[in-house]
mmCIF file of the N, C-alpha and C atoms, coordinates in Angstrom:
data_MODEL
# 
_entry.id   MODEL 
# 
loop_
_atom_site.group_PDB 
_atom_site.id 
_atom_site.type_symbol 
_atom_site.label_atom_id 
_atom_site.label_alt_id 
_atom_site.label_comp_id 
_atom_site.label_asym_id 
_atom_site.label_entity_id 
_atom_site.label_seq_id 
_atom_site.pdbx_PDB_ins_code 
_atom_site.Cartn_x 
_atom_site.Cartn_y 
_atom_site.Cartn_z 
_atom_site.occupancy 
_atom_site.B_iso_or_equiv 
_atom_site.pdbx_formal_charge 
_atom_site.auth_seq_id 
_atom_site.auth_comp_id 
_atom_site.auth_asym_id 
_atom_site.auth_atom_id 
_atom_site.pdbx_PDB_model_num 
ATOM 1   N N  . UNK A 1 1  ? 34.510 13.601 173.233 1.00 0.00 ? 1  UNK A N  1 
ATOM 2   C CA . UNK A 1 1  ? 33.925 14.658 172.547 1.00 0.00 ? 1  UNK A CA 1 
ATOM 3   C C  . UNK A 1 1  ? 33.202 14.238 170.976 1.00 0.00 ? 1  UNK A C  1 
ATOM 4   N N  . UNK A 1 2  ? 31.879 14.883 170.975 1.00 0.00 ? 2  UNK A N  1 
ATOM 5   C CA . UNK A 1 2  ? 31.122 14.738 169.560 1.00 0.00 ? 2  UNK A CA 1 
ATOM 6   C C  . UNK A 1 2  ? 31.541 15.668 168.524 1.00 0.00 ? 2  UNK A C  1 
ATOM 7   N N  . UNK A 1 3  ? 31.874 15.388 167.424 1.00 0.00 ? 3  UNK A N  1 
ATOM 8   C CA . UNK A 1 3  ? 32.269 16.493 166.270 1.00 0.00 ? 3  UNK A CA 1 
ATOM 9   C C  . UNK A 1 3  ? 30.973 16.761 165.693 1.00 0.00 ? 3  UNK A C  1 
ATOM 10  N N  . UNK A 1 4  ? 30.878 18.080 164.933 1.00 0.00 ? 4  UNK A N  1 
ATOM 11  C CA . UNK A 1 4  ? 29.704 18.596 164.345 1.00 0.00 ? 4  UNK A CA 1 
ATOM 12  C C  . UNK A 1 4  ? 29.302 17.445 163.170 1.00 0.00 ? 4  UNK A C  1 
ATOM 13  N N  . UNK A 1 5  ? 30.004 16.812 162.580 1.00 0.00 ? 5  UNK A N  1 
ATOM 14  C CA . UNK A 1 5  ? 29.698 16.086 161.553 1.00 0.00 ? 5  UNK A CA 1 
ATOM 15  C C  . UNK A 1 5  ? 28.995 14.610 162.501 1.00 0.00 ? 5  UNK A C  1 
ATOM 16  N N  . UNK A 1 6  ? 29.299 14.180 163.465 1.00 0.00 ? 6  UNK A N  1 
ATOM 17  C CA . UNK A 1 6  ? 28.611 12.970 164.347 1.00 0.00 ? 6  UNK A CA 1 
ATOM 18  C C  . UNK A 1 6  ? 27.275 13.474 164.558 1.00 0.00 ? 6  UNK A C  1 
ATOM 19  N N  . UNK A 1 7  ? 27.151 15.014 164.948 1.00 0.00 ? 7  UNK A N  1 
ATOM 20  C CA . UNK A 1 7  ? 25.901 15.662 165.517 1.00 0.00 ? 7  UNK A CA 1 
ATOM 21  C C  . UNK A 1 7  ? 25.007 15.350 164.396 1.00 0.00 ? 7  UNK A C  1 
ATOM 22  N N  . UNK A 1 8  ? 25.374 15.930 163.291 1.00 0.00 ? 8  UNK A N  1 
ATOM 23  C CA . UNK A 1 8  ? 24.570 16.142 161.924 1.00 0.00 ? 8  UNK A CA 1 
ATOM 24  C C  . UNK A 1 8  ? 24.244 14.450 161.521 1.00 0.00 ? 8  UNK A C  1 
ATOM 25  N N  . UNK A 1 9  ? 25.084 13.669 161.860 1.00 0.00 ? 9  UNK A N  1 
ATOM 26  C CA . UNK A 1 9  ? 24.861 12.358 161.581 1.00 0.00 ? 9  UNK A CA 1 
ATOM 27  C C  . UNK A 1 9  ? 23.744 11.727 162.385 1.00 0.00 ? 9  UNK A C  1 
ATOM 28  N N  . UNK A 1 10 ? 23.664 12.332 163.910 1.00 0.00 ? 10 UNK A N  1 
ATOM 29  C CA . UNK A 1 10 ? 22.717 11.836 164.745 1.00 0.00 ? 10 UNK A CA 1 
ATOM 30  C C  . UNK A 1 10 ? 21.306 12.311 164.536 1.00 0.00 ? 10 UNK A C  1 
ATOM 31  N N  . UNK A 1 11 ? 21.362 13.645 163.800 1.00 0.00 ? 11 UNK A N  1 
ATOM 32  C CA . UNK A 1 11 ? 20.214 14.213 163.227 1.00 0.00 ? 11 UNK A CA 1 
ATOM 33  C C  . UNK A 1 11 ? 19.759 13.558 162.069 1.00 0.00 ? 11 UNK A C  1 
ATOM 34  N N  . UNK A 1 12 ? 20.414 13.483 161.176 1.00 0.00 ? 12 UNK A N  1 
ATOM 35  C CA . UNK A 1 12 ? 20.149 12.597 160.272 1.00 0.00 ? 12 UNK A CA 1 
ATOM 36  C C  . UNK A 1 12 ? 19.241 11.331 160.763 1.00 0.00 ? 12 UNK A C  1 
ATOM 37  N N  . UNK A 1 13 ? 19.930 10.544 161.464 1.00 0.00 ? 13 UNK A N  1 
ATOM 38  C CA . UNK A 1 13 ? 19.694 9.249  161.966 1.00 0.00 ? 13 UNK A CA 1 
ATOM 39  C C  . UNK A 1 13 ? 18.223 9.462  162.324 1.00 0.00 ? 13 UNK A C  1 
ATOM 40  N N  . UNK A 1 14 ? 17.811 10.656 163.029 1.00 0.00 ? 14 UNK A N  1 
ATOM 41  C CA . UNK A 1 14 ? 16.456 10.786 163.941 1.00 0.00 ? 14 UNK A CA 1 
ATOM 42  C C  . UNK A 1 14 ? 15.405 11.324 162.949 1.00 0.00 ? 14 UNK A C  1 
ATOM 43  N N  . UNK A 1 15 ? 15.917 11.454 161.630 1.00 0.00 ? 15 UNK A N  1 
ATOM 44  C CA . UNK A 1 15 ? 14.941 11.895 160.546 1.00 0.00 ? 15 UNK A CA 1 
ATOM 45  C C  . UNK A 1 15 ? 14.944 13.526 160.852 1.00 0.00 ? 15 UNK A C  1 
ATOM 46  N N  . UNK A 1 16 ? 15.458 14.231 161.552 1.00 0.00 ? 16 UNK A N  1 
ATOM 47  C CA . UNK A 1 16 ? 15.195 15.698 161.880 1.00 0.00 ? 16 UNK A CA 1 
ATOM 48  C C  . UNK A 1 16 ? 16.032 16.738 160.886 1.00 0.00 ? 16 UNK A C  1 
ATOM 49  N N  . UNK A 1 17 ? 16.896 15.977 160.099 1.00 0.00 ? 17 UNK A N  1 
ATOM 50  C CA . UNK A 1 17 ? 17.773 17.007 159.236 1.00 0.00 ? 17 UNK A CA 1 
ATOM 51  C C  . UNK A 1 17 ? 17.792 16.037 158.007 1.00 0.00 ? 17 UNK A C  1 
ATOM 52  N N  . UNK A 1 18 ? 17.886 16.774 156.705 1.00 0.00 ? 18 UNK A N  1 
ATOM 53  C CA . UNK A 1 18 ? 18.246 15.836 155.377 1.00 0.00 ? 18 UNK A CA 1 
ATOM 54  C C  . UNK A 1 18 ? 19.476 16.762 154.806 1.00 0.00 ? 18 UNK A C  1 
ATOM 55  N N  . UNK A 1 19 ? 20.624 15.793 154.408 1.00 0.00 ? 19 UNK A N  1 
ATOM 56  C CA . UNK A 1 19 ? 21.626 16.326 153.657 1.00 0.00 ? 19 UNK A CA 1 
ATOM 57  C C  . UNK A 1 19 ? 21.391 16.004 152.329 1.00 0.00 ? 19 UNK A C  1 
ATOM 58  N N  . UNK A 1 20 ? 21.554 17.273 151.566 1.00 0.00 ? 20 UNK A N  1 
ATOM 59  C CA . UNK A 1 20 ? 21.646 17.217 150.045 1.00 0.00 ? 20 UNK A CA 1 
ATOM 60  C C  . UNK A 1 20 ? 23.039 17.273 149.388 1.00 0.00 ? 20 UNK A C  1 
ATOM 61  N N  . UNK A 1 21 ? 23.431 16.753 148.249 1.00 0.00 ? 21 UNK A N  1 
ATOM 62  C CA . UNK A 1 21 ? 24.759 16.806 147.944 1.00 0.00 ? 21 UNK A CA 1 
ATOM 63  C C  . UNK A 1 21 ? 24.622 17.453 146.336 1.00 0.00 ? 21 UNK A C  1 
ATOM 64  N N  . UNK A 1 22 ? 24.860 18.673 146.204 1.00 0.00 ? 22 UNK A N  1 
ATOM 65  C CA . UNK A 1 22 ? 24.840 19.286 144.848 1.00 0.00 ? 22 UNK A CA 1 
ATOM 66  C C  . UNK A 1 22 ? 25.510 20.821 145.033 1.00 0.00 ? 22 UNK A C  1 
ATOM 67  N N  . UNK A 1 23 ? 25.272 21.327 144.227 1.00 0.00 ? 23 UNK A N  1 
ATOM 68  C CA . UNK A 1 23 ? 26.004 22.935 143.954 1.00 0.00 ? 23 UNK A CA 1 
ATOM 69  C C  . UNK A 1 23 ? 25.261 23.541 145.223 1.00 0.00 ? 23 UNK A C  1 
ATOM 70  N N  . UNK A 1 24 ? 23.879 23.581 145.252 1.00 0.00 ? 24 UNK A N  1 
ATOM 71  C CA . UNK A 1 24 ? 23.283 24.019 146.284 1.00 0.00 ? 24 UNK A CA 1 
ATOM 72  C C  . UNK A 1 24 ? 22.865 23.234 147.571 1.00 0.00 ? 24 UNK A C  1 
ATOM 73  N N  . UNK A 1 25 ? 23.659 22.344 147.795 1.00 0.00 ? 25 UNK A N  1 
ATOM 74  C CA . UNK A 1 25 ? 23.434 21.281 148.744 1.00 0.00 ? 25 UNK A CA 1 
ATOM 75  C C  . UNK A 1 25 ? 23.994 21.822 150.152 1.00 0.00 ? 25 UNK A C  1 
ATOM 76  N N  . UNK A 1 26 ? 23.575 20.874 151.042 1.00 0.00 ? 26 UNK A N  1 
ATOM 77  C CA . UNK A 1 26 ? 23.822 21.126 152.370 1.00 0.00 ? 26 UNK A CA 1 
ATOM 78  C C  . UNK A 1 26 ? 23.017 20.312 153.447 1.00 0.00 ? 26 UNK A C  1 
ATOM 79  N N  . UNK A 1 27 ? 23.057 20.709 154.802 1.00 0.00 ? 27 UNK A N  1 
ATOM 80  C CA . UNK A 1 27 ? 22.182 20.070 155.615 1.00 0.00 ? 27 UNK A CA 1 
ATOM 81  C C  . UNK A 1 27 ? 20.897 20.907 156.011 1.00 0.00 ? 27 UNK A C  1 
ATOM 82  N N  . UNK A 1 28 ? 19.709 20.380 156.104 1.00 0.00 ? 28 UNK A N  1 
ATOM 83  C CA . UNK A 1 28 ? 18.524 21.344 155.934 1.00 0.00 ? 28 UNK A CA 1 
ATOM 84  C C  . UNK A 1 28 ? 17.684 20.478 157.247 1.00 0.00 ? 28 UNK A C  1 
ATOM 85  N N  . UNK A 1 29 ? 17.106 21.335 157.973 1.00 0.00 ? 29 UNK A N  1 
ATOM 86  C CA . UNK A 1 29 ? 15.913 21.045 158.902 1.00 0.00 ? 29 UNK A CA 1 
ATOM 87  C C  . UNK A 1 29 ? 14.889 20.335 158.121 1.00 0.00 ? 29 UNK A C  1 
ATOM 88  N N  . UNK A 1 30 ? 14.260 19.135 158.163 1.00 0.00 ? 30 UNK A N  1 
ATOM 89  C CA . UNK A 1 30 ? 13.056 18.671 157.782 1.00 0.00 ? 30 UNK A CA 1 
ATOM 90  C C  . UNK A 1 30 ? 11.914 19.278 158.112 1.00 0.00 ? 30 UNK A C  1 
ATOM 91  N N  . UNK A 1 31 ? 11.092 19.363 157.189 1.00 0.00 ? 31 UNK A N  1 
ATOM 92  C CA . UNK A 1 31 ? 9.730  20.245 157.579 1.00 0.00 ? 31 UNK A CA 1 
ATOM 93  C C  . UNK A 1 31 ? 8.801  19.267 158.578 1.00 0.00 ? 31 UNK A C  1 
ATOM 94  N N  . UNK A 1 32 ? 8.284  20.015 159.636 1.00 0.00 ? 32 UNK A N  1 
ATOM 95  C CA . UNK A 1 32 ? 7.463  19.318 160.473 1.00 0.00 ? 32 UNK A CA 1 
ATOM 96  C C  . UNK A 1 32 ? 6.490  18.734 160.077 1.00 0.00 ? 32 UNK A C  1 
ATOM 97  N N  . UNK A 1 33 ? 6.235  17.294 160.528 1.00 0.00 ? 33 UNK A N  1 
ATOM 98  C CA . UNK A 1 33 ? 4.989  16.963 160.081 1.00 0.00 ? 33 UNK A CA 1 
ATOM 99  C C  . UNK A 1 33 ? 4.234  16.285 161.603 1.00 0.00 ? 33 UNK A C  1 
ATOM 100 N N  . UNK A 1 34 ? 3.058  16.059 161.515 1.00 0.00 ? 34 UNK A N  1 
ATOM 101 C CA . UNK A 1 34 ? 2.411  15.555 162.771 1.00 0.00 ? 34 UNK A CA 1 
ATOM 102 C C  . UNK A 1 34 ? 3.146  14.452 163.086 1.00 0.00 ? 34 UNK A C  1 
ATOM 103 N N  . UNK A 1 35 ? 3.246  13.678 162.752 1.00 0.00 ? 35 UNK A N  1 
ATOM 104 C CA . UNK A 1 35 ? 3.819  12.237 162.788 1.00 0.00 ? 35 UNK A CA 1 
ATOM 105 C C  . UNK A 1 35 ? 5.431  12.315 163.278 1.00 0.00 ? 35 UNK A C  1 
ATOM 106 N N  . UNK A 1 36 ? 6.034  13.306 162.889 1.00 0.00 ? 36 UNK A N  1 
ATOM 107 C CA . UNK A 1 36 ? 7.330  13.691 163.205 1.00 0.00 ? 36 UNK A CA 1 
ATOM 108 C C  . UNK A 1 36 ? 7.311  14.620 164.675 1.00 0.00 ? 36 UNK A C  1 
ATOM 109 N N  . UNK A 1 37 ? 6.252  15.248 164.976 1.00 0.00 ? 37 UNK A N  1 
ATOM 110 C CA . UNK A 1 37 ? 6.054  16.224 165.990 1.00 0.00 ? 37 UNK A CA 1 
ATOM 111 C C  . UNK A 1 37 ? 5.991  15.074 167.355 1.00 0.00 ? 37 UNK A C  1 
ATOM 112 N N  . UNK A 1 38 ? 5.025  14.154 167.255 1.00 0.00 ? 38 UNK A N  1 
ATOM 113 C CA . UNK A 1 38 ? 4.767  13.126 168.214 1.00 0.00 ? 38 UNK A CA 1 
ATOM 114 C C  . UNK A 1 38 ? 6.008  12.476 168.606 1.00 0.00 ? 38 UNK A C  1 
ATOM 115 N N  . UNK A 1 39 ? 6.625  12.279 167.316 1.00 0.00 ? 39 UNK A N  1 
ATOM 116 C CA . UNK A 1 39 ? 7.733  11.311 167.478 1.00 0.00 ? 39 UNK A CA 1 
ATOM 117 C C  . UNK A 1 39 ? 8.997  12.002 168.245 1.00 0.00 ? 39 UNK A C  1 
ATOM 118 N N  . UNK A 1 40 ? 9.155  13.270 168.003 1.00 0.00 ? 40 UNK A N  1 
ATOM 119 C CA . UNK A 1 40 ? 10.180 14.053 168.585 1.00 0.00 ? 40 UNK A CA 1 
ATOM 120 C C  . UNK A 1 40 ? 9.715  14.267 170.152 1.00 0.00 ? 40 UNK A C  1 
ATOM 121 N N  . UNK A 1 41 ? 8.419  14.521 170.209 1.00 0.00 ? 41 UNK A N  1 
ATOM 122 C CA . UNK A 1 41 ? 8.088  14.632 171.723 1.00 0.00 ? 41 UNK A CA 1 
ATOM 123 C C  . UNK A 1 41 ? 8.481  13.484 172.789 1.00 0.00 ? 41 UNK A C  1 
ATOM 124 N N  . UNK A 1 42 ? 8.089  12.262 171.994 1.00 0.00 ? 42 UNK A N  1 
ATOM 125 C CA . UNK A 1 42 ? 8.688  10.801 173.028 1.00 0.00 ? 42 UNK A CA 1 
ATOM 126 C C  . UNK A 1 42 ? 10.096 10.745 172.765 1.00 0.00 ? 42 UNK A C  1 
ATOM 127 N N  . UNK A 1 43 ? 10.861 11.094 172.058 1.00 0.00 ? 43 UNK A N  1 
ATOM 128 C CA . UNK A 1 43 ? 12.230 11.178 171.884 1.00 0.00 ? 43 UNK A CA 1 
ATOM 129 C C  . UNK A 1 43 ? 12.961 12.184 173.209 1.00 0.00 ? 43 UNK A C  1 
ATOM 130 N N  . UNK A 1 44 ? 12.022 13.496 173.102 1.00 0.00 ? 44 UNK A N  1 
ATOM 131 C CA . UNK A 1 44 ? 12.711 14.141 174.156 1.00 0.00 ? 44 UNK A CA 1 
ATOM 132 C C  . UNK A 1 44 ? 12.564 13.867 175.662 1.00 0.00 ? 44 UNK A C  1 
ATOM 133 N N  . UNK A 1 45 ? 11.312 13.098 175.787 1.00 0.00 ? 45 UNK A N  1 
ATOM 134 C CA . UNK A 1 45 ? 10.928 12.756 177.049 1.00 0.00 ? 45 UNK A CA 1 
ATOM 135 C C  . UNK A 1 45 ? 11.804 11.670 177.781 1.00 0.00 ? 45 UNK A C  1 
ATOM 136 N N  . UNK A 1 46 ? 12.366 10.838 176.689 1.00 0.00 ? 46 UNK A N  1 
ATOM 137 C CA . UNK A 1 46 ? 12.973 9.841  176.964 1.00 0.00 ? 46 UNK A CA 1 
ATOM 138 C C  . UNK A 1 46 ? 14.804 10.377 177.379 1.00 0.00 ? 46 UNK A C  1 
ATOM 139 N N  . UNK A 1 47 ? 15.062 11.489 176.936 1.00 0.00 ? 47 UNK A N  1 
ATOM 140 C CA . UNK A 1 47 ? 16.314 12.198 177.210 1.00 0.00 ? 47 UNK A CA 1 
ATOM 141 C C  . UNK A 1 47 ? 16.625 12.617 178.536 1.00 0.00 ? 47 UNK A C  1 
ATOM 142 N N  . UNK A 1 48 ? 17.801 12.297 178.901 1.00 0.00 ? 48 UNK A N  1 
ATOM 143 C CA . UNK A 1 48 ? 18.353 12.744 180.333 1.00 0.00 ? 48 UNK A CA 1 
ATOM 144 C C  . UNK A 1 48 ? 18.602 14.204 180.449 1.00 0.00 ? 48 UNK A C  1 
ATOM 145 N N  . UNK A 1 49 ? 18.720 14.976 181.347 1.00 0.00 ? 49 UNK A N  1 
ATOM 146 C CA . UNK A 1 49 ? 18.924 16.313 181.475 1.00 0.00 ? 49 UNK A CA 1 
ATOM 147 C C  . UNK A 1 49 ? 20.374 16.563 180.938 1.00 0.00 ? 49 UNK A C  1 
ATOM 148 N N  . UNK A 1 50 ? 21.454 15.726 181.161 1.00 0.00 ? 50 UNK A N  1 
ATOM 149 C CA . UNK A 1 50 ? 22.735 15.880 180.630 1.00 0.00 ? 50 UNK A CA 1 
ATOM 150 C C  . UNK A 1 50 ? 22.685 15.742 178.956 1.00 0.00 ? 50 UNK A C  1 
ATOM 151 N N  . UNK A 1 51 ? 21.794 14.937 178.510 1.00 0.00 ? 51 UNK A N  1 
ATOM 152 C CA . UNK A 1 51 ? 21.729 14.817 177.113 1.00 0.00 ? 51 UNK A CA 1 
ATOM 153 C C  . UNK A 1 51 ? 21.086 15.950 176.492 1.00 0.00 ? 51 UNK A C  1 
ATOM 154 N N  . UNK A 1 52 ? 19.957 16.651 177.023 1.00 0.00 ? 52 UNK A N  1 
ATOM 155 C CA . UNK A 1 52 ? 19.519 18.004 176.842 1.00 0.00 ? 52 UNK A CA 1 
ATOM 156 C C  . UNK A 1 52 ? 20.709 18.982 176.930 1.00 0.00 ? 52 UNK A C  1 
ATOM 157 N N  . UNK A 1 53 ? 21.505 18.839 177.891 1.00 0.00 ? 53 UNK A N  1 
ATOM 158 C CA . UNK A 1 53 ? 22.516 19.875 177.838 1.00 0.00 ? 53 UNK A CA 1 
ATOM 159 C C  . UNK A 1 53 ? 23.641 19.742 176.834 1.00 0.00 ? 53 UNK A C  1 
ATOM 160 N N  . UNK A 1 54 ? 23.879 18.649 176.351 1.00 0.00 ? 54 UNK A N  1 
ATOM 161 C CA . UNK A 1 54 ? 25.001 18.414 175.112 1.00 0.00 ? 54 UNK A CA 1 
ATOM 162 C C  . UNK A 1 54 ? 24.149 18.549 174.084 1.00 0.00 ? 54 UNK A C  1 
ATOM 163 N N  . UNK A 1 55 ? 22.820 18.672 173.745 1.00 0.00 ? 55 UNK A N  1 
ATOM 164 C CA . UNK A 1 55 ? 22.369 19.058 172.532 1.00 0.00 ? 55 UNK A CA 1 
ATOM 165 C C  . UNK A 1 55 ? 22.193 20.707 172.394 1.00 0.00 ? 55 UNK A C  1 
ATOM 166 N N  . UNK A 1 56 ? 22.036 21.362 173.652 1.00 0.00 ? 56 UNK A N  1 
ATOM 167 C CA . UNK A 1 56 ? 22.154 22.645 173.732 1.00 0.00 ? 56 UNK A CA 1 
ATOM 168 C C  . UNK A 1 56 ? 23.625 23.224 173.259 1.00 0.00 ? 56 UNK A C  1 
ATOM 169 N N  . UNK A 1 57 ? 24.538 22.350 173.835 1.00 0.00 ? 57 UNK A N  1 
ATOM 170 C CA . UNK A 1 57 ? 25.808 22.788 173.296 1.00 0.00 ? 57 UNK A CA 1 
ATOM 171 C C  . UNK A 1 57 ? 26.408 22.613 171.887 1.00 0.00 ? 57 UNK A C  1 
ATOM 172 N N  . UNK A 1 58 ? 25.743 21.497 171.218 1.00 0.00 ? 58 UNK A N  1 
ATOM 173 C CA . UNK A 1 58 ? 25.847 21.342 169.898 1.00 0.00 ? 58 UNK A CA 1 
ATOM 174 C C  . UNK A 1 58 ? 24.953 22.362 169.198 1.00 0.00 ? 58 UNK A C  1 
ATOM 175 N N  . UNK A 1 59 ? 24.128 22.572 169.523 1.00 0.00 ? 59 UNK A N  1 
ATOM 176 C CA . UNK A 1 59 ? 23.258 23.539 168.667 1.00 0.00 ? 59 UNK A CA 1 
ATOM 177 C C  . UNK A 1 59 ? 24.236 25.359 169.021 1.00 0.00 ? 59 UNK A C  1 
ATOM 178 N N  . UNK A 1 60 ? 24.518 25.457 169.622 1.00 0.00 ? 60 UNK A N  1 
ATOM 179 C CA . UNK A 1 60 ? 25.346 26.729 170.046 1.00 0.00 ? 60 UNK A CA 1 
ATOM 180 C C  . UNK A 1 60 ? 26.501 26.728 169.198 1.00 0.00 ? 60 UNK A C  1 
ATOM 181 N N  . UNK A 1 61 ? 27.018 25.526 169.002 1.00 0.00 ? 61 UNK A N  1 
ATOM 182 C CA . UNK A 1 61 ? 28.345 25.192 168.388 1.00 0.00 ? 61 UNK A CA 1 
ATOM 183 C C  . UNK A 1 61 ? 28.082 25.463 166.922 1.00 0.00 ? 61 UNK A C  1 
ATOM 184 N N  . UNK A 1 62 ? 27.075 24.745 166.367 1.00 0.00 ? 62 UNK A N  1 
ATOM 185 C CA . UNK A 1 62 ? 26.669 24.987 164.760 1.00 0.00 ? 62 UNK A CA 1 
ATOM 186 C C  . UNK A 1 62 ? 26.222 26.245 164.722 1.00 0.00 ? 62 UNK A C  1 
ATOM 187 N N  . UNK A 1 63 ? 25.522 26.691 165.540 1.00 0.00 ? 63 UNK A N  1 
ATOM 188 C CA . UNK A 1 63 ? 24.844 28.469 165.230 1.00 0.00 ? 63 UNK A CA 1 
ATOM 189 C C  . UNK A 1 63 ? 26.028 29.278 165.166 1.00 0.00 ? 63 UNK A C  1 
ATOM 190 N N  . UNK A 1 64 ? 27.187 29.047 165.874 1.00 0.00 ? 64 UNK A N  1 
ATOM 191 C CA . UNK A 1 64 ? 28.286 30.174 165.892 1.00 0.00 ? 64 UNK A CA 1 
ATOM 192 C C  . UNK A 1 64 ? 29.116 29.751 164.616 1.00 0.00 ? 64 UNK A C  1 
ATOM 193 N N  . UNK A 1 65 ? 28.951 28.549 164.428 1.00 0.00 ? 65 UNK A N  1 
ATOM 194 C CA . UNK A 1 65 ? 30.008 28.469 162.850 1.00 0.00 ? 65 UNK A CA 1 
ATOM 195 C C  . UNK A 1 65 ? 29.307 28.592 161.748 1.00 0.00 ? 65 UNK A C  1 
ATOM 196 N N  . UNK A 1 66 ? 27.823 28.872 161.668 1.00 0.00 ? 66 UNK A N  1 
ATOM 197 C CA . UNK A 1 66 ? 26.916 29.521 160.614 1.00 0.00 ? 66 UNK A CA 1 
ATOM 198 C C  . UNK A 1 66 ? 27.206 31.317 160.606 1.00 0.00 ? 66 UNK A C  1 
ATOM 199 N N  . UNK A 1 67 ? 27.398 31.684 161.610 1.00 0.00 ? 67 UNK A N  1 
ATOM 200 C CA . UNK A 1 67 ? 27.577 32.981 161.907 1.00 0.00 ? 67 UNK A CA 1 
ATOM 201 C C  . UNK A 1 67 ? 28.793 33.738 160.953 1.00 0.00 ? 67 UNK A C  1 
# 
């Protein structure tokens, strides 16, 4: 089982999220850039259906926690 912390670590490693430590800190989605968009498409094409399904579960879990 992957925890939210590990999920955020994977997103940081993929340079899709950045984490700031301060009073107004947190984890934030990075602004899309042309190079990042093409990189993201290439990464998504390499994912198996099970991995995409897992990402949906992680997203739902994080979104529910934000509510």
